[in-house]
C-alpha positions as CSV (number, residue, x, y, z in Angstrom):
1,M,6.8,22.3,-6.3
2,V,5.2,21.0,-3.2
3,I,4.0,18.0,-5.4
4,L,7.1,17.3,-6.9
5,R,8.7,17.1,-3.6
6,N,6.2,14.6,-1.8
7,R,6.3,12.3,-5.1
8,R,9.8,12.1,-4.4
9,Y,9.3,11.0,-1.0
10,L,6.8,8.7,-1.4
11,S,9.0,6.7,-4.0
12,S,12.1,6.9,-1.4
13,H,13.9,4.2,0.6
14,I,14.3,3.9,4.2
15,E,18.3,4.5,3.4
16,D,17.3,7.6,1.5
17,V,15.1,8.8,5.2
18,D,18.2,8.4,7.3
19,C,19.7,11.2,5.6
20,L,17.0,13.5,6.1
21,S,17.6,16.9,8.2
22,G,14.6,16.8,11.1
23,H,12.2,19.1,8.9
24,E,13.0,17.3,5.9
25,F,11.6,14.1,7.8
26,E,8.3,15.9,8.9
27,H,7.6,17.2,5.9
28,F,8.6,13.3,4.3
29,L,5.7,12.1,6.5
30,V,3.2,14.7,5.0
31,P,2.4,12.8,2.5
32,L,2.5,9.0,3.4
33,F,-0.3,10.7,6.2
34,E,-2.4,12.1,3.3
35,K,-2.3,9.1,1.5
36,Q,-4.0,7.5,4.6
37,G,-6.6,10.6,4.4
38,Y,-5.8,12.7,7.2
39,R,-5.1,16.5,6.1
40,T,-1.9,17.4,8.1
41,E,-0.4,20.6,9.0
42,V,3.2,21.1,10.1
43,T,3.6,23.5,13.1
44,K,6.4,25.7,12.9
45,S,9.7,24.7,13.4
46,A,10.4,26.6,17.0
47,G,7.6,26.6,20.2
48,D,5.7,23.8,18.8
49,F,4.8,22.4,22.1
50,G,6.0,19.2,21.3
51,A,3.8,18.9,18.0
52,D,5.5,18.7,14.2
53,L,2.5,17.6,12.5
54,I,-1.2,17.9,13.5
55,L,-3.7,15.3,11.3
56,S,-7.2,15.9,10.8
57,K,-9.7,12.6,10.2
58,K,-13.1,12.8,10.3
59,G,-13.8,15.3,13.3
60,Q,-10.7,13.4,15.3
61,R,-7.2,15.5,15.9
62,S,-3.8,14.0,16.8
63,I,-0.5,15.5,16.7
64,V,2.8,13.9,15.9
65,Q,6.4,14.1,16.9
66,A,8.8,13.3,14.3
67,K,12.4,12.2,15.3
68,C,14.6,11.5,12.7
69,Y,18.3,10.3,14.0
70,G,21.3,8.2,12.9
71,D,22.4,4.6,13.5
72,G,22.3,3.7,16.9
73,K,20.3,6.5,18.6
74,K,17.3,5.4,20.2
75,I,14.3,7.4,20.8
76,G,13.5,8.0,25.0
77,V,10.8,9.3,27.4
78,R,11.4,13.1,26.3
79,A,9.9,12.4,23.1
80,V,6.5,10.7,24.4
81,Q,6.6,13.4,27.1
82,E,7.0,16.1,24.6
83,V,3.4,14.2,23.2
84,V,1.6,14.0,26.2
85,G,2.5,18.1,27.3
86,A,1.0,19.1,23.6
87,L,-2.1,17.0,23.6
88,A,-3.5,19.7,25.2
89,I,-2.5,22.5,23.8
90,Y,-3.6,21.0,20.6
91,K,-6.6,19.8,21.5
92,A,-5.8,16.4,19.8
93,S,-7.4,13.4,21.1
94,T,-4.5,11.1,20.6
95,G,-0.6,11.3,19.5
96,M,2.1,9.6,18.9
97,V,6.2,9.6,18.2
98,V,7.2,8.5,14.8
99,T,10.7,7.4,14.5
100,N,13.3,6.2,11.6
101,R,15.1,4.5,14.5
102,Y,14.0,2.3,17.7
103,F,12.5,3.5,21.0
104,T,13.9,2.6,24.8
105,K,11.9,-0.3,27.0
106,Q,11.4,3.3,29.2
107,A,10.0,5.3,26.4
108,E,7.5,2.6,25.3
109,H,6.6,2.1,28.8
110,L,5.9,5.4,28.9
111,A,3.8,5.4,25.8
112,M,1.8,2.5,27.0
113,A,0.5,4.2,29.8
114,N,-0.5,7.2,28.4
115,N,-1.8,5.6,25.4
116,V,0.5,7.4,22.7
117,A,1.1,5.4,19.5
118,L,5.0,4.8,18.6
119,I,5.9,4.1,14.9
120,D,9.5,2.8,15.1
121,R,11.6,2.3,12.1
122,D,10.1,-1.6,10.9
123,E,6.6,-0.1,11.2
124,L,7.6,3.3,9.1
125,V,9.2,1.0,6.3
126,S,6.1,-0.6,6.4
127,L,4.2,2.4,5.7
128,M,6.4,3.3,3.7
129,Y,5.9,-0.3,1.6
130,K,2.3,0.5,2.0
131,Y,1.6,4.4,0.8
132,G,4.8,4.9,-1.3
133,E,5.0,4.5,-4.9
134,R,7.4,1.2,-5.3
135,P,8.8,-0.9,-3.1
136,I,11.7,-0.3,-0.2
137,R,15.0,-1.5,-1.2
138,A,15.7,-4.3,1.2
139,K,19.1,-4.7,2.1
140,V,20.7,-8.3,1.2
141,I,23.2,-9.8,4.1
142,L,24.9,-12.6,2.9
143,N,26.3,-15.1,4.8
144,E,29.9,-15.5,3.7
145,E,30.0,-18.8,5.8
146,S,27.6,-20.8,3.7
């Protein structure tokens, strides 16, 4: 069952990702990180202290805060603050926020100051293309004035 779900996620398009719930988005990220050689663990839904995924690779531990939002919503500083606060709790050396949208300038500034990696929509699409099972469908915008 998990293998079938992971396979489905790996062949998803970004438009499919936009329809996921927060919990589904966390599980969507699992095969993307596993394809990169990480061992992944999804934390419990409530009381996760700001970490949705715990990644392990070569003795290093990282945490991921996953944010799946609707169109037009940007990820602010709170997501970065949650990661910074969770690093010590999970004994992680690095942290990141992954989203299907984009970050505010304030979130980018705070992440840079605290060495938190940010993966926005464009980088997520790149990961999906690189580690997925088929290329991501691109939306074509035609200029009708041409």
